[in-house]
N, C-alpha and C positions, 0 to 999 in steps of 0.2 A: 504494499500500500504506499509506503514512503516513496517508492519509485514513481508511482502515479502522481503524487503531489508535486514532484519535481518536473515531470514531463508536461503536465497540463499547462502551467504558466509559459513554458518554452514554446509550446504550439501556438498559444495566443500571440506571443511576440512575433512568430514567423508570419502569421496571418495578417496582423495589423501593421507589421513592418512594411508591407507593400503599399500602404497609404502614403509612404514617404518616397516612392519611386518617382522618377522623372520621365515624362512622356515627351519624346522628341519627334517632331514632324519636319521632314526635310525631303530632298530629292537628290538623285544621282544624275549628274550631268557629265557623262563620259561616253566617248565614242567606242562602241564595242563591235568589232569586226567578226565575221564568221567565214568559214571555208565551206564551199559547196562543190561537190563533185557530181558531174553529170556526163554520162557516156552518150556518144552520138555516132551516126554515120553521115559522112559528107560525100555525096556522089557529085564529083566535080568533072566537067567535060574536059577530056584530055587534049583535044585539038581545038579548043576555043580560041578565037582571035579577039583580043581585047577583053573588056569586062563583060561578065555574064550576069543575068538576072539570078536572084536567089529565091528558091521556094522553101519555106520552112513548113514542115509537116509534123503535126502532133498526133500520135496514135491514140487508140482507145485503151480502156482499162485492161483488156485481155492481153495486151502486149507489154505490160509492165514487167520489170524484173532485171536480169543481168545477161540476157541473151539478145545481143544486138540484131541478130537475124530476124527477130520478131517484128522489128519496126518496119520491115519490108513486106510483111504479110498482106496488109491492106493499104489502099491509098495509091498515090501517084507512082510509087515504085512498080506497081503492077501494069502501069499503062505508060511507061516512059516513051514507048514508040509513037505515042500520039502527040507528044510535045513537039511543036514544029521547029524549034530552034534550041541551041545549046543552053541548058539551064543547070545550075547547081542546086541539088536537093539536099537540104539539111534536115536530118531526122534524129532528134535526141530521144533518149529512152527514160521514161519515168520509173523511179525505183518502185519495187514491190510494196504494196500497201499504202502508197502515197498518191496524192493528186498533183497536178502540175505546179511546180514552183516557177511562176512566170518571171520572177525577178532573175532567177538563174538562166532562164531561156533568153531574156533580154541581153544579159551580159555575154552569153554564148554567141548570139547574133553579132554583137559588137566585135567580139574576138575574131569571128570568121571574116567580117568585113576588113579587119586589119591585116589578116594573114593571107587572104586570097583576093583575086581581082574580081570584085563584086560591083555590079552596077547599083549604086545606092539609090537610084531613082526607081528601081524595080525589085522591091523586096515583097514577096507574096507570102501571106500567112494562111494556112489552112489546117484543118484537123477534124477528126471524126469522133463523135460520142464524147467521152471524157476529154478528148483532144479538141472537140468543138467548143466545149466549155473553156478550155485553156486558150483557144484562139480568140474567143470573145473577151476573155479577161485580159490577155496581153494587149489586144488591140485597144481596149478601153484605157489601159494604163499608159501605153506608148503609141498613140495613133500617128505620131509624127514619123514613125519608122517605116510604115507599110504603104505600098502602092495599091494593094488589093487584099481583101480579106474574105475567106470562104469557110464558114463553119458548117459542118455537116452533122445533122441530128444532135445538136448540142443541148445539154442541160443548161438552164439559165437561172441565175440567182437574182435576188431582188436588187442588189447594187447595180447590176448591169442595166436594169430597167430605169433605175433612178438616175443613172449617169449616162443615159443613152445619147445625150448630146455630144459625148466624147467621140462618137462615131460619125459625126456630121460631115467630115471631109473625106471619108473613106468609101471608095467603091466597094460594094459588098454584094455577095450572093449567098443566101442562106438556103440550105437543102434539108429536106426531112421526108420521111416516109409517112404517109397519111394513116397507116395502120400500125405505127410504132407503139408497141405495148411495153417497152422498156423505158424509153424517154418520150413522153407524150409530145405530139406535134404542136400542142399548145405552147410549149416552150419557144419554138421558132416563131409561131404566129404572134405571140405577145411581144417578143423582142423586136420583131419586124415592125409591128405597129408603133412601138415607141421610137425606133430609129427613124422611121418614115416621117416623123414630125419635123425633123431637122435635116434629113438627108434624102434627097430624091433619087440618088444613085444607089439604091438598095433594092434588091429583088428577092422575093421568096418563091422557091420552087418546091412544090409538094408532089411527090410521086404517089399517085392514087392507089397503087397496088403493093407498095413497098412496106415492109415491116421495119425493124430497127436497121437492117442492112440497106441503107439508102446510099452508102458510099460507092458500091459498084456502079450503080446507075449514074452517080455524080462523076466519078473520076474516069469513067469509060467514054465520056462525051468529049470529042476533040474540040468542040466549040468552046468548052470551058477554058482550055489552055490558051486558045486564041484570045479569049476575053481577058484572061489573067495577064497575058504578055502585052496586050494593047494598053493596059493601064500604066500610068507613069506618075510618080509622086511629084507634087507641086514643089517647086523650088522656093 
C-alpha cells in the first residue's frame, strides 16, 4: 500500500505537467527534390533528314510493369505503316500498380527534345484508356507543349472539366466506343462538351458498335495520322 501512495501523486504530476507544454505552429520552407525513374521506348526514324515530329503514346492499365515490349501491344506501334512520313514515337511505361505521373512524362519529353532532332512545333500526344486519362491530364497541365491531342476512351476526372479552358488552343480529337462498359462514353461526351465552350477545334468520334476497345478503330485510320501531322503548334 505504501507503494501506491507514492505512485499516485507521481501520475498526477505526469498528467498535469502537460499543461505547461509549448505548442509551436510554424512551416517548413525548403526545396525538396525527388528522383523519378521511368522506362521508355523511343522509335526514332533512322534515315530522317532534319527534324522529325514526335508522337508521345501513353498505354493503358494492362501494359503497366517492367516489360517494355508491352507498350507496343496496342496503339500506333501496330499501325506504323500508315504514318505517311518519318515520325519519332515515344512510349514510356507506367510502373505496376500506379497511374501516369504526368510530371515525369513532361520532363521525359523535354529530355528527348534536347537529345534528338525533334520538330518542337509538331509534338503529338495520344493515349488509350488509362493513357487517355494521362493524355488529358498532361495536356491540361502543359498545353503549350503539344500541337495535337488525341485521347482514346479516357476516364475523366472533375478537375479536367473545371479546367477545360486549358485546352482552348489545342487541336483535339476524342475517341470512344458507344458500348464501352469499362469506361463509360459519358466521360468523353462530358469533357467534349466542356472543351467545346472555348475550343472549336475539338471533335468527338463515337464508334457505335465498339466496346472498350475503340483504339483499333482509332489508330487503324490513316486519316488520323494525316490530321495529326497537319497540325502545327503556334509560335
